[in-house]
N, CA, C and O atoms as a Maestro MAE file, in Angstrom:
{
 s_m_m2io_version
 :::
 2.0.0
}

f_m_ct {
 s_m_title
 :::
 protein
 m_atom[292] {
  # First column is atom index #
  i_m_mmod_type
  r_m_x_coord
  r_m_y_coord
  r_m_z_coord
  i_m_residue_number
  s_m_chain_name
  s_m_pdb_residue_name
  s_m_pdb_atom_name
  i_m_atomic_number
  :::
  1 25 14.057 -56.925 -25.188 1 A "LEU " " N  " 7
  2 3 14.900 -56.065 -24.386 1 A "LEU " " CA " 6
  3 2 14.392 -54.622 -24.414 1 A "LEU " " C  " 6
  4 15 14.382 -53.931 -23.395 1 A "LEU " " O  " 8
  5 25 13.965 -54.180 -25.616 2 A "LYS " " N  " 7
  6 3 13.469 -52.821 -25.734 2 A "LYS " " CA " 6
  7 2 12.155 -52.667 -24.962 2 A "LYS " " C  " 6
  8 15 11.902 -51.615 -24.375 2 A "LYS " " O  " 8
  9 25 11.323 -53.703 -24.960 3 A "ALA " " N  " 7
  10 3 10.060 -53.647 -24.225 3 A "ALA " " CA " 6
  11 2 10.322 -53.502 -22.729 3 A "ALA " " C  " 6
  12 15 9.611 -52.768 -22.044 3 A "ALA " " O  " 8
  13 25 11.332 -54.194 -22.222 4 A "ASN " " N  " 7
  14 3 11.677 -54.074 -20.805 4 A "ASN " " CA " 6
  15 2 12.102 -52.656 -20.470 4 A "ASN " " C  " 6
  16 15 11.716 -52.117 -19.433 4 A "ASN " " O  " 8
  17 25 12.898 -52.048 -21.348 5 A "GLN " " N  " 7
  18 3 13.345 -50.675 -21.118 5 A "GLN " " CA " 6
  19 2 12.167 -49.707 -21.153 5 A "GLN " " C  " 6
  20 15 12.086 -48.787 -20.340 5 A "GLN " " O  " 8
  21 25 11.253 -49.921 -22.103 6 A "ASN " " N  " 7
  22 3 10.059 -49.066 -22.182 6 A "ASN " " CA " 6
  23 2 9.198 -49.215 -20.930 6 A "ASN " " C  " 6
  24 15 8.654 -48.230 -20.430 6 A "ASN " " O  " 8
  25 25 9.072 -50.437 -20.425 7 A "PHE " " N  " 7
  26 3 8.305 -50.665 -19.209 7 A "PHE " " CA " 6
  27 2 8.969 -49.983 -18.013 7 A "PHE " " C  " 6
  28 15 8.287 -49.403 -17.168 7 A "PHE " " O  " 8
  29 25 10.280 -50.051 -17.945 8 A "MET " " N  " 7
  30 3 11.003 -49.379 -16.858 8 A "MET " " CA " 6
  31 2 10.814 -47.865 -16.954 8 A "MET " " C  " 6
  32 15 10.649 -47.194 -15.935 8 A "MET " " O  " 8
  33 25 10.840 -47.329 -18.172 9 A "ASP " " N  " 7
  34 3 10.598 -45.897 -18.365 9 A "ASP " " CA " 6
  35 2 9.197 -45.512 -17.916 9 A "ASP " " C  " 6
  36 15 9.001 -44.467 -17.296 9 A "ASP " " O  " 8
  37 25 8.222 -46.362 -18.233 10 A "LEU " " N  " 7
  38 3 6.844 -46.111 -17.811 10 A "LEU " " CA " 6
  39 2 6.745 -46.101 -16.290 10 A "LEU " " C  " 6
  40 15 6.091 -45.229 -15.718 10 A "LEU " " O  " 8
  41 25 7.377 -47.045 -15.643 11 A "GLN " " N  " 7
  42 3 7.356 -47.091 -14.184 11 A "GLN " " CA " 6
  43 2 7.981 -45.831 -13.592 11 A "GLN " " C  " 6
  44 15 7.461 -45.286 -12.618 11 A "GLN " " O  " 8
  45 25 9.082 -45.363 -14.161 12 A "ASN " " N  " 7
  46 3 9.723 -44.141 -13.678 12 A "ASN " " CA " 6
  47 2 8.824 -42.932 -13.873 12 A "ASN " " C  " 6
  48 15 8.748 -42.061 -13.006 12 A "ASN " " O  " 8
  49 25 8.145 -42.879 -15.012 13 A "GLN " " N  " 7
  50 3 7.237 -41.764 -15.267 13 A "GLN " " CA " 6
  51 2 6.060 -41.776 -14.289 13 A "GLN " " C  " 6
  52 15 5.648 -40.726 -13.797 13 A "GLN " " O  " 8
  53 25 5.528 -42.950 -14.014 14 A "LEU " " N  " 7
  54 3 4.423 -43.051 -13.058 14 A "LEU " " CA " 6
  55 2 4.862 -42.636 -11.660 14 A "LEU " " C  " 6
  56 15 4.127 -41.951 -10.949 14 A "LEU " " O  " 8
  57 25 6.041 -43.046 -11.276 15 A "GLU " " N  " 7
  58 3 6.573 -42.667 -9.973 15 A "GLU " " CA " 6
  59 2 6.761 -41.156 -9.886 15 A "GLU " " C  " 6
  60 15 6.433 -40.542 -8.870 15 A "GLU " " O  " 8
  61 25 7.285 -40.560 -10.947 16 A "GLY " " N  " 7
  62 3 7.457 -39.112 -10.984 16 A "GLY " " CA " 6
  63 2 6.127 -38.379 -10.906 16 A "GLY " " C  " 6
  64 15 6.018 -37.348 -10.242 16 A "GLY " " O  " 8
  65 25 5.123 -38.908 -11.579 17 A "THR " " N  " 7
  66 3 3.793 -38.299 -11.538 17 A "THR " " CA " 6
  67 2 3.218 -38.368 -10.137 17 A "THR " " C  " 6
  68 15 2.645 -37.394 -9.649 17 A "THR " " O  " 8
  69 25 3.366 -39.510 -9.490 18 A "GLU " " N  " 7
  70 3 2.884 -39.646 -8.114 18 A "GLU " " CA " 6
  71 2 3.580 -38.660 -7.193 18 A "GLU " " C  " 6
  72 15 2.941 -38.060 -6.329 18 A "GLU " " O  " 8
  73 25 4.873 -38.489 -7.366 19 A "ASN " " N  " 7
  74 3 5.616 -37.540 -6.529 19 A "ASN " " CA " 6
  75 2 5.140 -36.110 -6.763 19 A "ASN " " C  " 6
  76 15 4.979 -35.347 -5.811 19 A "ASN " " O  " 8
  77 25 4.911 -35.738 -8.036 20 A "ARG " " N  " 7
  78 3 4.425 -34.381 -8.327 20 A "ARG " " CA " 6
  79 2 3.052 -34.148 -7.724 20 A "ARG " " C  " 6
  80 15 2.764 -33.055 -7.237 20 A "ARG " " O  " 8
  81 25 2.203 -35.166 -7.752 21 A "ILE " " N  " 7
  82 3 0.866 -35.044 -7.144 21 A "ILE " " CA " 6
  83 2 1.002 -34.845 -5.642 21 A "ILE " " C  " 6
  84 15 0.309 -34.007 -5.066 21 A "ILE " " O  " 8
  85 25 1.886 -35.602 -5.000 22 A "ASN " " N  " 7
  86 3 2.096 -35.457 -3.556 22 A "ASN " " CA " 6
  87 2 2.598 -34.070 -3.199 22 A "ASN " " C  " 6
  88 15 2.143 -33.470 -2.225 22 A "ASN " " O  " 8
  89 25 3.539 -33.560 -3.988 23 A "VAL " " N  " 7
  90 3 4.083 -32.223 -3.725 23 A "VAL " " CA " 6
  91 2 2.991 -31.173 -3.889 23 A "VAL " " C  " 6
  92 15 2.867 -30.271 -3.060 23 A "VAL " " O  " 8
  93 25 2.201 -31.286 -4.953 24 A "ALA " " N  " 7
  94 3 1.131 -30.311 -5.190 24 A "ALA " " CA " 6
  95 2 0.087 -30.365 -4.076 24 A "ALA " " C  " 6
  96 15 -0.403 -29.324 -3.636 24 A "ALA " " O  " 8
  97 25 -0.256 -31.565 -3.618 25 A "ARG " " N  " 7
  98 3 -1.233 -31.698 -2.528 25 A "ARG " " CA " 6
  99 2 -0.686 -31.084 -1.248 25 A "ARG " " C  " 6
  100 15 -1.412 -30.392 -0.534 25 A "ARG " " O  " 8
  101 25 0.575 -31.327 -0.951 26 A "ASP " " N  " 7
  102 3 1.180 -30.759 0.254 26 A "ASP " " CA " 6
  103 2 1.229 -29.233 0.188 26 A "ASP " " C  " 6
  104 15 0.966 -28.556 1.181 26 A "ASP " " O  " 8
  105 25 1.567 -28.693 -0.990 27 A "ARG " " N  " 7
  106 3 1.608 -27.233 -1.134 27 A "ARG " " CA " 6
  107 2 0.221 -26.628 -0.979 27 A "ARG " " C  " 6
  108 15 0.064 -25.579 -0.353 27 A "ARG " " O  " 8
  109 25 -0.782 -27.284 -1.544 28 A "TYR " " N  " 7
  110 3 -2.153 -26.799 -1.402 28 A "TYR " " CA " 6
  111 2 -2.553 -26.787 0.069 28 A "TYR " " C  " 6
  112 15 -3.083 -25.790 0.561 28 A "TYR " " O  " 8
  113 25 -2.305 -27.880 0.769 29 A "ASN " " N  " 7
  114 3 -2.678 -27.955 2.182 29 A "ASN " " CA " 6
  115 2 -1.924 -26.934 3.025 29 A "ASN " " C  " 6
  116 15 -2.486 -26.400 3.981 29 A "ASN " " O  " 8
  117 25 -0.671 -26.651 2.697 30 A "GLU " " N  " 7
  118 3 0.086 -25.620 3.412 30 A "GLU " " CA " 6
  119 2 -0.536 -24.245 3.182 30 A "GLU " " C  " 6
  120 15 -0.655 -23.449 4.114 30 A "GLU " " O  " 8
  121 25 -0.932 -23.969 1.943 31 A "ALA " " N  " 7
  122 3 -1.567 -22.684 1.632 31 A "ALA " " CA " 6
  123 2 -2.900 -22.556 2.356 31 A "ALA " " C  " 6
  124 15 -3.231 -21.482 2.857 31 A "ALA " " O  " 8
  125 25 -3.663 -23.632 2.415 32 A "VAL " " N  " 7
  126 3 -4.940 -23.611 3.131 32 A "VAL " " CA " 6
  127 2 -4.704 -23.385 4.614 32 A "VAL " " C  " 6
  128 15 -5.445 -22.632 5.245 32 A "VAL " " O  " 8
  129 25 -3.689 -24.020 5.181 33 A "ASN " " N  " 7
  130 3 -3.376 -23.814 6.591 33 A "ASN " " CA " 6
  131 2 -3.033 -22.356 6.874 33 A "ASN " " C  " 6
  132 15 -3.502 -21.788 7.861 33 A "ASN " " O  " 8
  133 25 -2.228 -21.756 6.025 34 A "THR " " N  " 7
  134 3 -1.862 -20.347 6.196 34 A "THR " " CA " 6
  135 2 -3.096 -19.465 6.119 34 A "THR " " C  " 6
  136 15 -3.274 -18.567 6.942 34 A "THR " " O  " 8
  137 25 -3.945 -19.714 5.138 35 A "TYR " " N  " 7
  138 3 -5.186 -18.962 4.978 35 A "TYR " " CA " 6
  139 2 -6.075 -19.110 6.221 35 A "TYR " " C  " 6
  140 15 -6.583 -18.126 6.759 35 A "TYR " " O  " 8
  141 25 -6.248 -20.355 6.660 36 A "ASP " " N  " 7
  142 3 -7.124 -20.599 7.813 36 A "ASP " " CA " 6
  143 2 -6.582 -19.957 9.085 36 A "ASP " " C  " 6
  144 15 -7.357 -19.444 9.892 36 A "ASP " " O  " 8
  145 25 -5.272 -19.978 9.277 37 A "ILE " " N  " 7
  146 3 -4.685 -19.331 10.451 37 A "ILE " " CA " 6
  147 2 -4.950 -17.836 10.401 37 A "ILE " " C  " 6
  148 15 -5.310 -17.229 11.409 37 A "ILE " " O  " 8
  149 25 -4.770 -17.239 9.216 38 A "PHE " " N  " 7
  150 3 -5.011 -15.800 9.069 38 A "PHE " " CA " 6
  151 2 -6.466 -15.445 9.354 38 A "PHE " " C  " 6
  152 15 -6.742 -14.426 9.987 38 A "PHE " " O  " 8
  153 25 -7.394 -16.275 8.896 39 A "THR " " N  " 7
  154 3 -8.814 -15.951 9.051 39 A "THR " " CA " 6
  155 2 -9.373 -16.336 10.417 39 A "THR " " C  " 6
  156 15 -10.525 -16.017 10.710 39 A "THR " " O  " 8
  157 25 -8.594 -17.014 11.261 40 A "THR " " N  " 7
  158 3 -9.103 -17.392 12.584 40 A "THR " " CA " 6
  159 2 -8.443 -16.627 13.718 40 A "THR " " C  " 6
  160 15 -8.848 -16.765 14.872 40 A "THR " " O  " 8
  161 25 -7.433 -15.822 13.411 41 A "LYS " " N  " 7
  162 3 -6.756 -15.046 14.455 41 A "LYS " " CA " 6
  163 2 -6.995 -13.559 14.252 41 A "LYS " " C  " 6
  164 15 -7.222 -13.095 13.135 41 A "LYS " " O  " 8
  165 25 -6.942 -12.839 15.335 42 A "PHE " " N  " 7
  166 3 -7.119 -11.390 15.286 42 A "PHE " " CA " 6
  167 2 -5.936 -10.759 14.577 42 A "PHE " " C  " 6
  168 15 -4.820 -11.216 14.825 42 A "PHE " " O  " 8
  169 25 -6.060 -9.793 13.753 43 A "PRO " " N  " 7
  170 3 -7.226 -9.060 13.265 43 A "PRO " " CA " 6
  171 2 -7.829 -9.652 12.000 43 A "PRO " " C  " 6
  172 15 -8.856 -9.177 11.517 43 A "PRO " " O  " 8
  173 25 -7.192 -10.690 11.464 44 A "GLY " " N  " 7
  174 3 -7.716 -11.296 10.243 44 A "GLY " " CA " 6
  175 2 -9.112 -11.844 10.395 44 A "GLY " " C  " 6
  176 15 -9.887 -11.861 9.439 44 A "GLY " " O  " 8
  177 25 -9.439 -12.297 11.598 45 A "LYS " " N  " 7
  178 3 -10.768 -12.855 11.833 45 A "LYS " " CA " 6
  179 2 -11.841 -11.794 11.622 45 A "LYS " " C  " 6
  180 15 -12.913 -12.090 11.094 45 A "LYS " " O  " 8
  181 25 -11.562 -10.572 12.028 46 A "ILE " " N  " 7
  182 3 -12.534 -9.484 11.848 46 A "ILE " " CA " 6
  183 2 -12.744 -9.219 10.361 46 A "ILE " " C  " 6
  184 15 -13.878 -9.128 9.893 46 A "ILE " " O  " 8
  185 25 -11.648 -9.096 9.627 47 A "LEU " " N  " 7
  186 3 -11.759 -8.851 8.190 47 A "LEU " " CA " 6
  187 2 -12.441 -10.015 7.468 47 A "LEU " " C  " 6
  188 15 -13.274 -9.800 6.587 47 A "LEU " " O  " 8
  189 25 -12.094 -11.223 7.835 48 A "ALA " " N  " 7
  190 3 -12.701 -12.401 7.213 48 A "ALA " " CA " 6
  191 2 -14.197 -12.434 7.479 48 A "ALA " " C  " 6
  192 15 -14.984 -12.777 6.596 48 A "ALA " " O  " 8
  193 25 -14.590 -12.075 8.703 49 A "GLY " " N  " 7
  194 3 -16.012 -12.044 9.028 49 A "GLY " " CA " 6
  195 2 -16.752 -10.971 8.255 49 A "GLY " " C  " 6
  196 15 -17.876 -11.194 7.807 49 A "GLY " " O  " 8
  197 25 -16.141 -9.820 8.095 50 A "LEU " " N  " 7
  198 3 -16.784 -8.727 7.363 50 A "LEU " " CA " 6
  199 2 -16.999 -9.060 5.887 50 A "LEU " " C  " 6
  200 15 -18.023 -8.703 5.305 50 A "LEU " " O  " 8
  201 25 -16.034 -9.741 5.295 51 A "PHE " " N  " 7
  202 3 -16.108 -10.029 3.864 51 A "PHE " " CA " 6
  203 2 -16.589 -11.440 3.544 51 A "PHE " " C  " 6
  204 15 -16.614 -11.833 2.378 51 A "PHE " " O  " 8
  205 25 -16.969 -12.202 4.557 52 A "GLY " " N  " 7
  206 3 -17.567 -13.518 4.333 52 A "GLY " " CA " 6
  207 2 -16.595 -14.634 3.993 52 A "GLY " " C  " 6
  208 15 -16.998 -15.646 3.419 52 A "GLY " " O  " 8
  209 25 -15.322 -14.471 4.335 53 A "PHE " " N  " 7
  210 3 -14.372 -15.553 4.092 53 A "PHE " " CA " 6
  211 2 -14.574 -16.652 5.123 53 A "PHE " " C  " 6
  212 15 -14.722 -16.383 6.315 53 A "PHE " " O  " 8
  213 25 -14.576 -17.888 4.654 54 A "GLU " " N  " 7
  214 3 -14.776 -19.030 5.546 54 A "GLU " " CA " 6
  215 2 -13.575 -19.969 5.453 54 A "GLU " " C  " 6
  216 15 -12.717 -19.836 4.581 54 A "GLU " " O  " 8
  217 25 -13.549 -20.919 6.380 55 A "GLU " " N  " 7
  218 3 -12.468 -21.900 6.385 55 A "GLU " " CA " 6
  219 2 -12.509 -22.722 5.108 55 A "GLU " " C  " 6
  220 15 -13.578 -23.119 4.646 55 A "GLU " " O  " 8
  221 25 -11.343 -22.971 4.545 56 A "MET " " N  " 7
  222 3 -11.240 -23.758 3.312 56 A "MET " " CA " 6
  223 2 -10.985 -25.222 3.650 56 A "MET " " C  " 6
  224 15 -10.307 -25.528 4.631 56 A "MET " " O  " 8
  225 25 -11.526 -26.119 2.843 57 A "PRO " " N  " 7
  226 3 -11.283 -27.552 3.098 57 A "PRO " " CA " 6
  227 2 -9.886 -27.963 2.645 57 A "PRO " " C  " 6
  228 15 -9.377 -27.478 1.634 57 A "PRO " " O  " 8
  229 25 -9.284 -28.855 3.401 58 A "ARG " " N  " 7
  230 3 -8.008 -29.426 2.999 58 A "ARG " " CA " 6
  231 2 -8.268 -30.525 1.982 58 A "ARG " " C  " 6
  232 15 -9.370 -31.068 1.901 58 A "ARG " " O  " 8
  233 25 -7.245 -30.842 1.215 59 A "TYR " " N  " 7
  234 3 -7.378 -31.916 0.238 59 A "TYR " " CA " 6
  235 2 -7.379 -33.247 0.969 59 A "TYR " " C  " 6
  236 15 -6.494 -33.533 1.776 59 A "TYR " " O  " 8
  237 25 -8.368 -34.039 0.679 60 A "LYS " " N  " 7
  238 3 -8.441 -35.405 1.211 60 A "LYS " " CA " 6
  239 2 -8.728 -36.324 0.042 60 A "LYS " " C  " 6
  240 15 -9.606 -36.049 -0.775 60 A "LYS " " O  " 8
  241 25 -8.000 -37.394 -0.033 61 A "SER " " N  " 7
  242 3 -8.223 -38.338 -1.124 61 A "SER " " CA " 6
  243 2 -9.458 -39.186 -0.842 61 A "SER " " C  " 6
  244 15 -9.892 -39.316 0.302 61 A "SER " " O  " 8
  245 25 -9.997 -39.743 -1.874 62 A "ALA " " N  " 7
  246 3 -11.184 -40.580 -1.757 62 A "ALA " " CA " 6
  247 2 -10.826 -41.883 -1.043 62 A "ALA " " C  " 6
  248 15 -9.705 -42.376 -1.173 62 A "ALA " " O  " 8
  249 25 -11.770 -42.437 -0.293 63 A "PRO " " N  " 7
  250 3 -11.504 -43.718 0.371 63 A "PRO " " CA " 6
  251 2 -11.153 -44.789 -0.657 63 A "PRO " " C  " 6
  252 15 -11.794 -44.900 -1.702 63 A "PRO " " O  " 8
  253 25 -10.142 -45.562 -0.348 64 A "GLY " " N  " 7
  254 3 -9.705 -46.630 -1.230 64 A "GLY " " CA " 6
  255 2 -8.664 -46.216 -2.240 64 A "GLY " " C  " 6
  256 15 -8.129 -47.057 -2.962 64 A "GLY " " O  " 8
  257 25 -8.365 -44.915 -2.303 65 A "SER " " N  " 7
  258 3 -7.385 -44.455 -3.297 65 A "SER " " CA " 6
  259 2 -5.946 -44.776 -2.883 65 A "SER " " C  " 6
  260 15 -5.022 -44.598 -3.677 65 A "SER " " O  " 8
  261 25 -5.749 -45.244 -1.659 66 A "GLU " " N  " 7
  262 3 -4.402 -45.624 -1.241 66 A "GLU " " CA " 6
  263 2 -3.972 -46.933 -1.906 66 A "GLU " " C  " 6
  264 15 -2.792 -47.283 -1.903 66 A "GLU " " O  " 8
  265 25 -4.940 -47.647 -2.473 67 A "ASN " " N  " 7
  266 3 -4.641 -48.890 -3.176 67 A "ASN " " CA " 6
  267 2 -4.432 -48.601 -4.656 67 A "ASN " " C  " 6
  268 15 -5.294 -48.013 -5.309 67 A "ASN " " O  " 8
  269 25 -3.311 -49.006 -5.166 68 A "ALA " " N  " 7
  270 3 -3.005 -48.780 -6.581 68 A "ALA " " CA " 6
  271 2 -3.874 -49.665 -7.451 68 A "ALA " " C  " 6
  272 15 -4.157 -50.806 -7.084 68 A "ALA " " O  " 8
  273 25 -4.304 -49.159 -8.604 69 A "PRO " " N  " 7
  274 3 -5.105 -50.002 -9.496 69 A "PRO " " CA " 6
  275 2 -4.236 -51.123 -10.073 69 A "PRO " " C  " 6
  276 15 -3.026 -50.968 -10.237 69 A "PRO " " O  " 8
  277 25 -4.873 -52.239 -10.372 70 A "LYS " " N  " 7
  278 3 -4.141 -53.368 -10.923 70 A "LYS " " CA " 6
  279 2 -4.025 -53.185 -12.443 70 A "LYS " " C  " 6
  280 15 -5.012 -52.938 -13.136 70 A "LYS " " O  " 8
  281 25 -2.805 -53.313 -12.926 71 A "VAL " " N  " 7
  282 3 -2.540 -53.168 -14.343 71 A "VAL " " CA " 6
  283 2 -1.939 -54.463 -14.845 71 A "VAL " " C  " 6
  284 15 -0.971 -54.973 -14.281 71 A "VAL " " O  " 8
  285 25 -2.524 -54.995 -15.920 72 A "GLU " " N  " 7
  286 3 -2.014 -56.226 -16.477 72 A "GLU " " CA " 6
  287 2 -1.501 -55.957 -17.882 72 A "GLU " " C  " 6
  288 15 -2.148 -55.261 -18.664 72 A "GLU " " O  " 8
  289 25 -0.338 -56.511 -18.197 73 A "PHE " " N  " 7
  290 3 0.254 -56.334 -19.514 73 A "PHE " " CA " 6
  291 2 0.291 -57.639 -20.262 73 A "PHE " " C  " 6
  292 15 0.760 -57.686 -21.399 73 A "PHE " " O  " 8
  :::
 }
 m_bond[291] {
  # First column is bond index #
  i_m_from
  i_m_to
  i_m_order
  :::
  1 1 2 1
  2 2 3 1
  3 3 4 2
  4 3 5 1
  5 5 6 1
  6 6 7 1
  7 7 8 2
  8 7 9 1
  9 9 10 1
  10 10 11 1
  11 11 12 2
  12 11 13 1
  13 13 14 1
  14 14 15 1
  15 15 16 2
  16 15 17 1
  17 17 18 1
  18 18 19 1
  19 19 20 2
  20 19 21 1
  21 21 22 1
  22 22 23 1
  23 23 24 2
  24 23 25 1
  25 25 26 1
  26 26 27 1
  27 27 28 2
  28 27 29 1
  29 29 30 1
  30 30 31 1
  31 31 32 2
  32 31 33 1
  33 33 34 1
  34 34 35 1
  35 35 36 2
  36 35 37 1
  37 37 38 1
  38 38 39 1
  39 39 40 2
  40 39 41 1
  41 41 42 1
  42 42 43 1
  43 43 44 2
  44 43 45 1
  45 45 46 1
  46 46 47 1
  47 47 48 2
  48 47 49 1
  49 49 50 1
  50 50 51 1
  51 51 52 2
  52 51 53 1
  53 53 54 1
  54 54 55 1
  55 55 56 2
  56 55 57 1
  57 57 58 1
  58 58 59 1
  59 59 60 2
  60 59 61 1
  61 61 62 1
  62 62 63 1
  63 63 64 2
  64 63 65 1
  65 65 66 1
  66 66 67 1
  67 67 68 2
  68 67 69 1
  69 69 70 1
  70 70 71 1
  71 71 72 2
  72 71 73 1
  73 73 74 1
  74 74 75 1
  75 75 76 2
  76 75 77 1
  77 77 78 1
  78 78 79 1
  79 79 80 2
  80 79 81 1
  81 81 82 1
  82 82 83 1
  83 83 84 2
  84 83 85 1
  85 85 86 1
  86 86 87 1
  87 87 88 2
  88 87 89 1
  89 89 90 1
  90 90 91 1
  91 91 92 2
  92 91 93 1
  93 93 94 1
  94 94 95 1
  95 95 96 2
  96 95 97 1
  97 97 98 1
  98 98 99 1
  99 99 100 2
  100 99 101 1
  101 101 102 1
  102 102 103 1
  103 103 104 2
  104 103 105 1
  105 105 106 1
  106 106 107 1
  107 107 108 2
  108 107 109 1
  109 109 110 1
  110 110 111 1
  111 111 112 2
  112 111 113 1
  113 113 114 1
  114 114 115 1
  115 115 116 2
  116 115 117 1
  117 117 118 1
  118 118 119 1
  119 119 120 2
  120 119 121 1
  121 121 122 1
  122 122 123 1
  123 123 124 2
  124 123 125 1
  125 125 126 1
  126 126 127 1
  127 127 128 2
  128 127 129 1
  129 129 130 1
  130 130 131 1
  131 131 132 2
  132 131 133 1
  133 133 134 1
  134 134 135 1
  135 135 136 2
  136 135 137 1
  137 137 138 1
  138 138 139 1
  139 139 140 2
  140 139 141 1
  141 141 142 1
  142 142 143 1
  143 143 144 2
  144 143 145 1
  145 145 146 1
  146 146 147 1
  147 147 148 2
  148 147 149 1
  149 149 150 1
  150 150 151 1
  151 151 152 2
  152 151 153 1
  153 153 154 1
  154 154 155 1
  155 155 156 2
  156 155 157 1
  157 157 158 1
  158 158 159 1
  159 159 160 2
  160 159 161 1
  161 161 162 1
  162 162 163 1
  163 163 164 2
  164 163 165 1
  165 165 166 1
  166 166 167 1
  167 167 168 2
  168 167 169 1
  169 169 170 1
  170 170 171 1
  171 171 172 2
  172 171 173 1
  173 173 174 1
  174 174 175 1
  175 175 176 2
  176 175 177 1
  177 177 178 1
  178 178 179 1
  179 179 180 2
  180 179 181 1
  181 181 182 1
  182 182 183 1
  183 183 184 2
  184 183 185 1
  185 185 186 1
  186 186 187 1
  187 187 188 2
  188 187 189 1
  189 189 190 1
  190 190 191 1
  191 191 192 2
  192 191 193 1
  193 193 194 1
  194 194 195 1
  195 195 196 2
  196 195 197 1
  197 197 198 1
  198 198 199 1
  199 199 200 2
  200 199 201 1
  201 201 202 1
  202 202 203 1
  203 203 204 2
  204 203 205 1
  205 205 206 1
  206 206 207 1
  207 207 208 2
  208 207 209 1
  209 209 210 1
  210 210 211 1
  211 211 212 2
  212 211 213 1
  213 213 214 1
  214 214 215 1
  215 215 216 2
  216 215 217 1
  217 217 218 1
  218 218 219 1
  219 219 220 2
  220 219 221 1
  221 221 222 1
  222 222 223 1
  223 223 224 2
  224 223 225 1
  225 225 226 1
  226 226 227 1
  227 227 228 2
  228 227 229 1
  229 229 230 1
  230 230 231 1
  231 231 232 2
  232 231 233 1
  233 233 234 1
  234 234 235 1
  235 235 236 2
  236 235 237 1
  237 237 238 1
  238 238 239 1
  239 239 240 2
  240 239 241 1
  241 241 242 1
  242 242 243 1
  243 243 244 2
  244 243 245 1
  245 245 246 1
  246 246 247 1
  247 247 248 2
  248 247 249 1
  249 249 250 1
  250 250 251 1
  251 251 252 2
  252 251 253 1
  253 253 254 1
  254 254 255 1
  255 255 256 2
  256 255 257 1
  257 257 258 1
  258 258 259 1
  259 259 260 2
  260 259 261 1
  261 261 262 1
  262 262 263 1
  263 263 264 2
  264 263 265 1
  265 265 266 1
  266 266 267 1
  267 267 268 2
  268 267 269 1
  269 269 270 1
  270 270 271 1
  271 271 272 2
  272 271 273 1
  273 273 274 1
  274 274 275 1
  275 275 276 2
  276 275 277 1
  277 277 278 1
  278 278 279 1
  279 279 280 2
  280 279 281 1
  281 281 282 1
  282 282 283 1
  283 283 284 2
  284 283 285 1
  285 285 286 1
  286 286 287 1
  287 287 288 2
  288 287 289 1
  289 289 290 1
  290 290 291 1
  291 291 292 2
  :::
 }
}
């Protein structure tokens, strides 16, 4: 019975970790979008060109990462 509860706790922790990763990725991409908009529109484009700021890459996960790894107990 205790093992089942520990396994349920582990599943909840993994789910929470996945959610935190999603939130962090979304916040990063929002910040990159704001930065890119500023550096591609006037007058930010002039300043970005003068100081060498370039477009930042958005976060993209590796191919195949949408599949969860198999875990056996």
